[in-house]
C-alpha positions, 0 to 999 in steps of 0.5 A: 630693527636698530631703532627698534632695540635701542627705543626698547632699551629706551623704555626698559630705562625708562621702566626701570627709574619709574620702578625705583621713583615708584619705591622710593615714594612707596618708603617714603610714604609709609614713613610719613604715615609712620611718622605721623601715626608716631606724631598723633600717638604722641598728641594723644598721649598729651591730650591725655594728660591736659585731659587731667588737668583740664577734667581734675575739678579742684574741690572747694578745699584744694589748691594746684601747686605747679601740677600737684592737688594739696588740701589746706585748711579753709577756716584760713581767711585771706584779705589783700593789702596793696600799696601802689606807686606814683606810676599810672594816672587815674580815672579824672585825668583821662584814659586810664592807665594803673599803677604799680603793686609796690607793696603787698602784704595778705592777711592770713586769719585763722577763724577759728582761734584767731591768730593769724599771721602776714606774707609779705609779697616780694613786687619783683615775684615773677609769676603769671600775670593776667594782661588784660583791655580796658574793659576787663577781659583778659587777653593774655597772660604772660611771665612777669613780675606780679607788680605789673598785675595792677597795671592793667585793666580799665579802672581802679576796680579792675587792676585791683581785680587783676592784681587779688586774681594775680597773688590767689593764682600764685598761692595755687588758687587760695581764695582772697575774701577781700582787699584795700588799696592805697597809693604809698603816697598816702603814707603820712595819712595812714600814719597820723591816724594812728598819731605815730609809730616808734621804729630803732633806724637799723640803715643809715637812712640820712640820704633820704631823710637826715633825721633818719640816724641809724641806731636811733628809737623815734617815733616817726612823724608823717614826713618820717614814716614816708621817708622809712618806707619808700626810700630805696635806691638811695639808701643802705644797699637799694634793694627792695628787700632792704626796702621790704624788711623796713616795711615790715617794722613799720607795719608790726609797730603798726598793726600794734598801735591799732590793735591799742587805740581799738582797745580803748575806742571800739569804734576807732576802725570805722574812724579810720575807715571814713578818714582813708573813705576818700583815699583808698579803694576797697571791697571791703566795709568799714564793720568788716574791716572792724571784724577782722581786727576785732578777731585778730586782736583776741588771736596770736601773731604769728609775725611775718612770714617770706618766701626765701628765693633769687633776686637777679637783673631780667628783661622780661618787661620787653622793655629793653631795660634791665628790671629786677626780677625774685624766683620764689624756692620751690621748697621755701614756698612749700614750708611757708604754705605748710605753716599757714595753710597746713596743706598736705598732699592729695595727688599728683596730676603728672601722669609719667610721676602717676605711673611710678605711684 
């Protein structure tokens, strides 16, 4: 009898333990299902937000800047000038490796009144850069300096197209009608074509060339032009911003010489194009360039525009070395985009902001 009662007690305890276990399991299961439901609801909300991005098709006159759609003036056409550095190699040297885009300037031309401006883009601007295989297909993208876009691709055409696409994306999808790429080693040849340009030396550049004395106004020889445009680390404050100021100064003077020579000889652009054909890569014809120069010779130069922002040292390139990085100020970005493209806000794709509206 005692054994039976003991067994009964044991069974009762086991039953109670099972009941408690089942209770906790049930609570846990309910909580888990509630968590899964909440997660699914959040995911659905995220999907709805993503769907809006995926489903919204930009019109021909629209750009997407951040999560905001803007309408822009489609009479404005764009042509990218790319100056590459001495890194990389050519197809003739075996396995192709692109160079860094040391110099990026966008010619922004209004085809209605022929007024034009230049948008000078800091080579260290941090943006989303597509990384490409040798066959030209993109396998990923990463936030890094915009100059690296030219590093990717299996040949110079792909490197240039990747650079064009990266600049276009930086500007919200602005179409770029053509590019002209030349290695910065060809500066002496470019300078020679226009018989040199006249500049005032605003920094002490004697470390790069003893003849480039601060305060002097000179017509640059071909070698002086190279030193004037390329020197960076050993002169002035050693920054790319300082060099960009000299590039802007030279570009203004160079364009003035080209327009002068084109007015004197309408065939000058074609002659210059042929002289540089062996040394440049472009998807523009000599006739295209003649038409562009003819238009800007009739319009007003609205100057060189540059985004304001902040420089800092960082390791985005993941090589354990600190490199210059430039982060564009958003207000400056919108101000210049408005000035160049007359952008007007259409809508915001953010659900939160739409609900507020």
